[in-house]
C-alpha positions in Angstrom: 0.7 133.3 145.8 -2.0 130.6 145.6 -1.6 129.8 149.3 -1.8 133.4 150.3 -4.9 133.7 148.2 -6.3 130.7 149.9 -5.9 132.4 153.3 -7.4 135.6 152.0 -10.4 133.8 150.6 -10.9 132.0 153.8 -10.8 135.2 155.8 -13.2 136.9 153.4 -15.5 133.9 153.6 -15.6 134.1 157.4 -16.3 137.8 157.3 -18.9 137.2 154.6 -20.5 134.5 156.7 -20.9 136.9 159.7 -22.5 139.5 157.4 -24.6 136.8 155.8 -25.9 135.7 159.2 -27.0 139.2 160.1 -28.5 139.5 156.6 -30.3 136.2 157.1 -31.8 137.5 160.4 -33.5 140.1 158.4 -34.1 138.2 155.2 -35.8 135.2 156.9 -38.7 137.3 158.2 -38.8 139.2 154.9 -38.8 135.8 153.1 -41.5 134.5 155.3 -43.5 137.7 154.8 -43.0 137.3 151.1 -44.2 133.7 151.2 -47.2 134.5 153.4 -48.0 137.5 151.2 -47.8 135.4 148.0 -50.0 132.7 149.5 -52.5 135.2 150.7 -52.5 136.9 147.3 -53.3 133.6 145.6 -56.1 133.0 148.1 -57.6 136.5 147.5 -57.4 136.0 143.7 -59.0 132.5 144.0 -61.8 134.0 146.1 -62.3 136.8 143.6 -62.4 134.2 140.8 -65.1 132.3 142.6 -67.1 135.5 143.2 -66.8 136.3 139.5 -68.0 132.8 138.5 -70.9 133.0 141.0 -72.0 136.4 139.7 -71.8 135.1 136.1 -74.1 132.3 137.2 -76.6 134.9 138.5 -76.3 137.0 135.3 -77.0 133.8 133.2 -80.0 132.9 135.3 -81.4 136.4 134.9 -80.9 136.5 131.1 -82.3 133.0 130.7 -85.4 134.1 132.6 -85.8 137.2 130.4 -85.6 135.2 127.1 -87.8 132.4 128.3 -90.4 135.1 129.4 -90.2 136.6 125.9 -90.8 133.2 124.4 -93.9 132.8 126.6 -95.1 136.3 125.6 -94.7 135.5 121.9 -96.6 132.2 122.4 -99.4 134.0 124.3 -99.7 136.6 121.6 -99.8 134.0 118.8 -102.5 132.1 120.7 -104.6 135.2 121.2 -104.6 136.1 117.5 -106.1 132.7 116.7 -107.2 132.6 113.0 -107.5 136.4 112.5 -106.4 137.7 109.2 -103.7 140.5 109.0 -106.4 143.0 108.0 -108.4 142.1 111.1 -105.3 142.3 113.3 -104.4 145.7 111.9 -107.9 147.1 112.5 -108.3 145.6 116.0 -108.0 148.1 118.9 -108.6 145.3 121.3 -105.4 143.6 120.1 -103.6 147.0 120.6 -104.9 147.2 124.2 -103.9 143.6 124.9 -100.4 144.3 123.7 -100.1 147.4 125.8 -101.2 145.7 128.9 -98.8 142.7 128.3 -95.8 145.0 127.6 -96.5 147.0 130.8 -96.1 143.9 133.0 -92.4 143.5 132.1 -89.8 146.3 132.7 -87.4 144.9 130.1 -90.0 145.1 127.3 -89.9 148.3 125.3 -92.6 147.2 122.8 -94.5 144.4 121.2 -94.8 144.3 117.4 -96.8 142.3 114.9 -95.3 142.2 111.4 -97.1 140.5 108.4 -95.5 138.3 105.8 -94.5 141.4 103.6 -92.6 143.1 106.4 -95.3 145.7 107.2 -96.0 146.6 110.8 -99.7 145.8 111.4 -100.2 146.3 115.1 -98.2 147.0 118.3 -98.2 148.0 122.0 -97.7 151.6 121.0 -100.3 154.1 119.6 -103.3 153.1 117.5 -103.8 153.3 114.7 -100.1 152.5 114.1 -98.0 154.3 111.5 -97.2 152.5 108.2 -93.6 151.2 108.7 -91.7 148.7 106.6 -89.6 146.3 108.7 -88.7 143.8 106.0 -85.0 144.9 106.1 -84.5 143.9 109.7 -82.2 140.9 110.3 -84.8 139.0 112.3 -87.4 139.3 109.5 -85.0 138.0 106.8 -83.8 135.1 109.0 -87.3 133.9 110.0 -88.7 134.3 106.5 -86.0 132.0 105.2 -86.8 129.3 107.7 -88.2 128.6 111.1 -85.1 129.4 113.2 -86.9 129.3 116.5 -86.4 132.3 118.7 -84.2 134.8 116.9 -82.2 137.5 118.8 -81.3 140.5 116.7 -78.4 143.0 117.0 -78.9 146.4 118.6 -80.9 148.8 116.5 -82.6 152.2 116.9 -86.4 151.9 116.9 -88.3 153.4 114.0 -91.4 154.2 116.0 -89.6 155.6 119.1 -85.9 156.3 118.5 -84.7 154.0 121.3 -81.8 151.7 121.4 -83.0 148.1 121.7 -82.5 144.6 120.4 -85.4 142.3 119.4 -86.5 138.8 120.3 -88.6 137.5 117.4 -90.7 134.4 116.7 -92.0 133.2 113.3 -95.8 132.9 112.6 -96.7 130.1 110.2 -99.9 129.1 108.3 -101.5 125.8 108.8 -99.5 124.4 105.9 -96.3 125.8 107.4 -95.8 128.8 105.1 -94.3 132.0 106.5 -96.9 134.3 107.9 -95.0 137.1 109.5 -93.3 137.6 112.9 -94.0 138.5 116.5 -91.4 140.8 117.9 -90.5 141.7 121.5 -88.2 144.8 121.8 -85.8 144.5 124.7 -84.1 147.4 126.5 -80.3 146.9 127.0 -80.5 149.3 129.9 -82.5 146.7 131.8 -79.5 144.4 131.9 -76.9 147.1 132.6 -79.0 148.3 135.6 -79.4 144.8 136.9 -75.7 144.1 136.6 -74.7 147.3 138.4 -77.1 146.6 141.3 -76.0 142.9 141.6 -72.2 142.9 141.1 -69.6 144.5 143.5 -68.1 147.8 142.1 -64.6 146.3 141.7 -63.8 147.9 138.3 -66.6 145.6 137.1 -67.6 144.8 133.5 -70.5 142.8 132.3 -71.8 142.1 128.9 -74.4 140.3 126.8 -73.4 139.3 123.3 -74.5 137.0 120.5 -72.4 134.0 119.3 -71.3 136.1 116.3 -69.7 138.5 118.9 -72.3 141.3 118.3 -72.6 143.2 121.6 -76.2 143.6 122.9 -75.4 145.3 126.2 -72.2 146.2 128.1 -71.0 147.9 131.3 -69.0 150.1 130.8 -70.3 150.9 127.4 -68.3 149.9 124.3 -67.4 152.1 121.4 -67.7 149.1 119.1 -70.8 147.1 118.3 -68.8 143.9 118.0 -66.1 142.1 120.0 -62.8 141.5 118.3 -62.6 137.9 117.1 -58.9 137.7 118.2 -59.7 138.6 121.8 -59.3 136.1 124.5 -63.0 136.3 125.3 -64.0 135.6 121.7 -61.7 132.6 121.4 -63.0 131.2 124.7 -66.6 131.5 123.6 -65.9 129.7 120.3 -64.4 126.8 122.2 -66.8 126.1 125.0 -70.1 127.2 126.6 -68.7 128.3 130.0 -65.4 129.1 131.6 -63.1 131.5 133.4 -59.9 133.2 132.5 -57.7 136.3 133.1 -57.1 138.8 130.4 -56.6 142.4 129.5 -59.9 143.7 128.1 -59.9 144.2 124.3 -62.3 147.2 124.9 -60.7 149.2 127.7 -57.4 147.4 128.3 -58.1 146.7 132.0 -56.6 143.5 133.5 -59.6 141.5 134.7 -60.7 138.1 136.1 -63.4 136.9 133.7 -66.1 134.3 133.5 -68.7 133.6 130.8 -71.8 131.5 130.4 -74.0 130.6 127.5 -77.6 131.5 128.1 -79.6 128.2 127.8 -79.9 127.1 124.2 -80.0 130.6 122.9 -77.0 131.8 120.9 -76.3 134.5 123.5 -73.6 134.7 126.2 -73.2 136.7 129.4 -69.7 137.8 130.3 -68.6 139.2 133.7 -65.3 140.4 135.0 -63.7 142.4 137.8 -60.4 144.3 137.7 -57.5 142.5 139.2 -56.1 145.6 141.0 -59.5 146.2 142.5 -59.9 142.6 143.6 -56.6 142.8 145.3 -57.7 145.6 147.6 -58.3 143.1 150.4 -54.8 141.7 149.9 -53.3 145.2 150.3 -55.0 145.6 153.6 -53.7 142.2 154.7 -50.2 143.3 153.7 -50.3 146.2 156.1 -51.1 143.9 159.0 -48.5 141.2 158.0 -45.8 143.8 157.4 -46.1 145.2 160.9 -45.9 141.8 162.5 -42.9 140.6 160.5 -41.0 144.0 160.9 -41.1 143.5 164.7 -39.9 139.9 164.3 -37.1 140.9 162.0 -35.9 143.6 164.3 -35.8 141.2 167.3 -34.0 138.5 165.3 -31.4 140.9 164.0 -30.5 142.2 167.4 -30.2 138.7 168.8 -28.0 137.6 165.9 -25.7 140.6 166.2 -25.2 139.9 169.9 -24.5 136.2 169.3 -22.0 136.9 166.4 -20.1 139.5 168.5 -19.6 136.8 171.2 -18.7 134.2 168.6 -16.2 136.4 166.9 -14.3 137.0 170.1 -13.9 133.2 170.6 -13.1 132.6 167.0 -10.2 135.2 167.0 -8.0 133.1 169.3 -8.8 129.9 167.2 -7.9 131.7 164.0 -4.5 132.8 165.3 -3.6 129.3 166.3 -4.9 127.9 163.0 -2.9 130.5 161.1 0.3 129.5 162.9 -0.3 125.8 162.0 -0.9 126.7 158.3 2.3 128.8 158.2 4.2 125.8 159.6 2.7 123.6 156.9 3.6 126.1 154.2 7.2 126.1 155.5 7.3 122.4 155.2 5.9 122.6 151.6 8.3 125.3 150.6 11.2 123.3 152.0 10.2 120.2 150.1 9.8 122.1 146.9 13.2 123.8 147.4 14.7 120.4 148.1 13.3 118.9 144.9 14.3 121.7 142.7 17.8 121.8 144.3 18.2 118.2 143.3 17.2 119.0 139.7 19.5 122.0 139.5 22.4 120.1 141.0 22.0 117.3 138.5 21.9 119.8 135.6 24.9 121.7 136.8 27.0 118.6 137.6 26.2 117.2 134.1 26.9 120.4 132.1 30.0 121.8 133.9 32.4 119.2 132.4 31.0 120.0 129.0 32.1 123.7 129.4 35.7 122.6 130.0 35.9 121.2 126.5 38.0 118.2 127.5 35.1 115.8 127.5 35.0 112.8 125.1 32.1 112.5 122.7 30.6 109.5 124.6 31.0 111.4 127.9 29.5 114.5 126.3 26.4 112.5 125.2 26.0 111.0 128.6 26.3 114.4 130.3 23.7 115.9 128.0 21.3 113.0 128.6 21.7 113.3 132.4 20.9 117.1 132.1 17.8 116.4 130.0 16.6 113.7 132.4 17.1 116.0 135.3 15.1 118.7 133.5 12.3 116.3 132.8 12.2 115.4 136.5 11.9 119.1 137.2 9.0 119.3 134.7 7.3 116.5 136.6 7.7 118.4 139.9 6.1 121.6 138.3 3.2 119.6 136.9 2.6 117.9 140.2 2.5 121.3 142.0 0.2 122.8 139.4 -2.1 119.7 139.6 -2.3 120.0 143.3 -3.2 123.6 143.0 -5.8 122.5 140.4 -4.3 124.7 137.7 -2.6 122.1 135.5 -4.8 120.4 132.9 -4.4 116.6 133.2 -2.7 115.1 130.2 -4.8 111.9 130.2 -3.6 108.8 128.4 -4.8 105.2 128.2 -2.8 103.3 130.8 -2.4 99.9 132.2 -2.2 100.2 136.0 0.2 97.2 136.3 2.7 99.0 133.9 2.5 102.2 135.9 3.1 100.4 139.2 6.0 98.4 137.7 7.7 101.6 136.7 7.5 103.1 140.2 7.7 99.9 142.3 11.3 100.7 143.5 10.2 104.2 144.6 7.1 102.7 146.4 9.3 100.2 148.3 11.7 103.0 149.2 8.7 105.1 150.5 7.3 102.2 152.5 10.7 101.6 154.2 12.7 98.5 155.0 10.5 97.4 158.0 7.4 97.0 155.9 6.5 94.7 153.0 4.8 95.6 149.7 2.2 93.4 148.0 1.1 94.2 144.5 -2.0 92.3 143.3 -3.0 93.6 139.9 -4.9 90.9 137.9 -3.9 90.7 134.2 -7.6 91.2 133.2 -7.7 94.6 134.9 -9.2 97.1 132.4 -7.0 100.0 131.1 -7.9 103.4 132.5 -7.7 107.0 131.2 -5.6 109.1 133.5 -2.5 111.3 133.7 0.4 108.9 134.4 2.5 111.3 136.4 -0.4 112.2 138.7 -1.2 108.5 139.1 2.4 107.8 140.1 2.3 110.7 142.5 -1.0 109.6 144.1 0.4 106.1 144.8 3.6 107.5 146.2 1.7 109.9 148.5 -0.3 107.0 149.8 2.9 104.9 150.3 4.5 107.8 152.3 1.4 108.0 154.5 1.4 104.3 155.0 5.0 104.4 156.1 4.2 107.1 158.7 1.3 105.0 159.9 3.4 101.9 160.4 6.4 103.0 162.4 7.1 99.4 163.6 6.6 97.9 160.1 3.6 96.3 158.5 2.1 95.5 155.0 1.2 97.9 152.2 -1.1 96.2 149.8 -2.0 97.6 146.4 -4.9 95.9 144.5 -7.0 96.6 141.5 -10.5 95.4 140.6 -13.0 95.9 137.7 -16.4 97.3 138.8 -19.6 98.3 137.1 -21.1 101.1 139.1 -24.8 102.2 139.3 -24.9 105.5 141.2 -22.6 104.5 144.1 -20.3 105.9 145.2 -20.7 109.6 144.6 -23.2 109.1 141.8 -20.8 107.3 139.5 -22.2 105.1 136.7 -20.5 102.9 134.2 -17.3 100.8 134.1 -14.5 101.7 136.6 -11.3 100.3 137.9 -10.9 100.7 141.7 -7.3 100.9 142.8 -7.1 100.1 146.5 -4.0 101.1 148.6 -4.3 99.6 152.2 -2.0 99.4 155.1 -1.9 97.8 158.6 -1.0 101.0 160.4 -2.5 103.0 163.3 -5.6 104.1 161.3 -7.6 107.2 161.5 -10.4 108.0 164.1 -13.9 107.8 162.5 -14.7 111.4 163.5 -11.8 112.7 161.4 -12.5 110.6 158.2 -14.7 113.4 156.7 -11.7 115.8 156.8 -8.8 113.8 155.5 -9.2 115.2 151.9 -9.1 118.8 153.1 -5.9 120.7 152.2 -3.5 121.2 155.1 -5.4 118.7 157.3 -3.2 116.0 158.8 -3.3 113.4 161.6 0.5 113.2 161.8 2.6 114.6 164.5 4.0 118.1 164.3 6.7 118.4 161.6 5.8 115.1 159.9 3.2 116.2 157.4 1.9 119.0 155.3 -1.7 117.7 154.9 -1.4 117.9 151.1 -0.9 114.2 150.1 -4.5 113.0 150.3 -5.8 116.3 148.9 -3.7 115.6 145.8 -5.1 112.0 145.6 -8.7 113.2 145.8 -8.3 116.1 143.3 -6.6 113.7 140.8 -9.4 111.2 141.1 -12.1 113.8 140.6 -10.3 115.4 137.6 -10.2 111.9 136.0 -14.0 111.6 136.3 -13.9 109.3 139.3 -13.5 109.7 143.1 -11.5 108.6 146.1 -12.9 107.1 149.4 -11.1 106.5 152.7 -12.0 103.6 155.1 -10.3 103.5 158.4 -10.6 103.2 162.1 -8.3 103.5 165.1 -5.7 100.7 165.2 -7.4 99.0 162.2 -5.4 100.3 159.3 -6.4 102.5 156.4 -7.7 101.7 152.9 -7.9 104.4 150.2 -9.9 103.4 147.1 -9.3 105.4 143.9 -12.1 105.0 141.3 -10.8 105.6 137.7 -13.0 105.3 134.6 -12.4 102.5 132.2 -10.7 103.5 129.0 -12.6 102.6 125.8 -9.4 102.3 123.8 -6.4 100.0 124.2 -3.1 101.6 125.6 -1.0 103.1 122.9 2.3 101.5 122.0 5.2 103.6 123.4 7.3 105.3 120.7 10.6 107.0 120.9 10.3 110.8 120.4 11.1 111.6 116.7 14.6 113.0 116.2 14.0 114.4 112.8 11.8 113.8 109.8 13.9 115.6 107.2 12.6 113.8 104.2 8.9 114.5 105.0 9.7 118.0 106.2 12.1 119.0 103.4 9.5 120.4 101.0 7.8 122.4 103.7 11.1 123.8 105.0 12.1 125.1 101.5 9.3 127.7 101.6 8.0 128.0 105.1 8.6 131.3 106.9 7.8 131.5 110.6 7.5 134.5 113.0 8.6 133.7 116.6 7.2 136.1 119.2 8.3 136.0 122.9 9.4 138.7 125.3 11.9 136.4 126.9 15.0 136.8 124.7 16.6 133.5 125.6 13.5 131.5 124.8 12.9 133.4 121.6 16.4 132.8 120.4 16.5 129.2 121.3 13.2 128.5 119.4 14.4 130.6 116.4 17.7 128.6 116.3 15.9 125.3 116.5 13.6 126.2 113.6 16.5 127.7 111.6 18.6 124.6 112.1 15.8 122.5 110.6 15.5 124.6 107.5 12.8 127.1 108.3 13.1 130.9 107.6 12.7 132.6 110.9 11.7 136.2 111.9 11.7 137.4 115.5 9.6 139.9 117.5 9.7 140.6 121.2 6.2 142.2 121.6 2.8 141.9 120.0 3.1 145.4 118.4 6.5 144.5 116.9 5.0 141.3 115.5 2.1 143.2 113.8 4.6 145.7 112.4 6.6 142.8 110.9 3.8 141.1 109.0 3.2 143.7 106.2 6.9 143.7 105.2 7.0 139.9 105.2 4.0 138.5 103.3 5.8 135.2 103.0 5.2 134.5 106.8 2.9 131.4 107.1 2.9 130.8 110.8 3.2 132.7 114.1 4.8 130.9 117.1 3.9 133.1 120.0 3.9 133.3 123.8 0.5 134.0 125.4 1.3 136.4 128.2 3.6 139.3 127.3 4.0 142.8 128.6 2.9 145.8 126.5 -0.2 146.9 124.8 -0.9 143.6 123.1 -0.4 140.1 124.5 -0.1 137.1 122.3 -3.9 136.5 122.2 -4.8 140.0 121.0 -1.9 140.1 118.6 -3.0 136.8 117.1 -6.6 138.1 116.7 -5.4 141.2 114.9 -3.0 139.2 112.7 -5.9 136.9 111.7 -7.9 139.9 110.7 -5.0 141.1 108.4 -4.2 137.6 107.2 -7.0 135.0 107.7 -4.8 132.2 106.3 -2.1 132.6 109.0 -1.5 129.6 111.2 -1.1 130.2 115.0 0.7 128.2 117.6 0.5 129.4 121.2 3.3 128.5 123.7 2.3 128.9 127.3 3.1 127.7 130.8 -0.4 128.7 132.1 -3.2 126.2 132.2 -6.0 128.2 130.6 -6.7 128.0 126.9 -6.3 131.3 125.0 -9.7 133.1 124.9 -11.4 133.1 121.4 -8.7 130.5 120.3 -9.9 127.5 122.3 -9.3 125.2 119.3 -5.9 126.6 118.4 -2.6 124.6 118.6 -1.2 125.0 122.1 2.3 123.9 123.2 2.7 123.6 127.0 5.9 124.9 128.5 8.4 123.5 129.2 8.6 121.8 125.7 11.1 119.7 123.9 12.7 120.3 120.4 10.7 117.4 118.8 7.5 118.8 120.2 8.2 122.2 118.6 8.9 120.6 115.3 5.9 118.3 115.4 3.6 121.2 116.2 5.0 123.3 113.4 4.8 120.5 110.9 1.2 119.7 111.9 0.0 123.3 111.5 1.8 123.9 108.2 0.3 120.6 106.8 -3.3 121.7 107.5 
């Protein structure tokens, strides 16, 4: 099934590649269009940001000119008054005419006002004689009476002489000894600024504003319903931090997304703010998109048609190649199937020949023990074959142990010599100081044997197979490996592999052997084993120069464990548990369920059985003494072992669970649960049960 799936996946990948190429012929121009459009958008926004900053500089210069002019006006008025008393000022029509003429020169000036030390208006640029008006409550009067604060700019007010919106620029008058002696006030029209802004800035959803450092708004386009700016707005925060800058924000007044710039006006506590709407600023970009889109659409259409024609021609040539390749793979599959059938035939033959005399009943006790041991050994060999096949298919989790390479090679040295053949010699050079490694012993044995078989085929007239080991400390090479590794090198003096084929030797089903002499799976197993251990495998070879395969295995941090015989029984330690432990065994395979139940019963446990997940859940309420569920994972019916265990834990959170499975994946939502891999032995069942019940 896995091989068939491999072919199906390969076919789907080829088909997907063809469609992908056609898609790319369209997507590449689209991607380029997107990149160009994105870059152009950035350029348009940067240009807009620069225009906003430049316009803000113009607004700042205009405002600075206005306020400096008002200072000069106030200075000129103060000088013209000379040493006149306030009564003289109030009765002077010439002062009134002077103020009128001065105000008429400047379009931003609404009025000029002279206010004495008590806050009374004494003369102005308006009618004469002037009305009696008290201005002592104005903010500029209170501030300048308190101290000489220089030029004071008030908030917007409605005039008391003429009901006009204005803000005031005021200067303090002082006596010779420095005492407060009234103020000179210049009333400024906010509309002067708004008109200038509209005439100067481009109409791109523009806003402009003049505000004091305390966020009081003096003038704004478009007008604001609020007299102050929110202190939490981006503009307010920026103004508090620095005197000038640029940013992008949604307006706190009208919610429009704008590119903004602000400038402090000279030394005055006043700021000009300018912004343009982002969507309006991108108008030029939208026009560019129409031009770019037409060009790239034509390019995409031309590329798509060319690619479709090229693929049609390539598919016709590839069809013949695929048919030949498929035939070669089927031959390799036949060889693999034959080898598996041969291995399992040997296992079954050994089991049958060992057990048939037992059935006759005439066998002595010693012969009976020997026959059973032969059967068990044969079954264990079958278990190794299964694990090797699953490991090759990358579906069997490696059971890593801390190993000494010399011990592993000593155990399989006879098989290696048989694999190499009588014509060739075997040299083992494993220094005693070689570090222990962490690997699956069965997969390590299989990897070495696969390489020995390959060496034998490469040395038809005989030669030397040399196996060496060396401690290395790696720093990024090869394959990005770092740390302590043991490199196990298997080299022969055979025919070698052409350099142009080296990159393919680890591919499944690829072989350089003659027809009928190889499946192309040996080196693939070696490579997948090394990668699964956290290392890698590398091949060095050339035609007629022999072949060397280097397997890099990570150094183990612990010493190899001392081998122990599997425990036969621990009756004394288990006795107290067995007296009270009740176990529910769940498996849809009746033979397996009964064997496990018999084993547990024979060792003193109380056992209940269920063939499905639903039956197991129905058993629990009537048997509250059940402490542990021993369940298969994949079972037919409405509930498999995993969903049954989850439901059982909801009913009885204290229940212990042991999953028994022949599949490699851990049960979902139970990744930390006890898992017993099939096929298992009696002592493994008892150990797992004892461990869970002891927790």
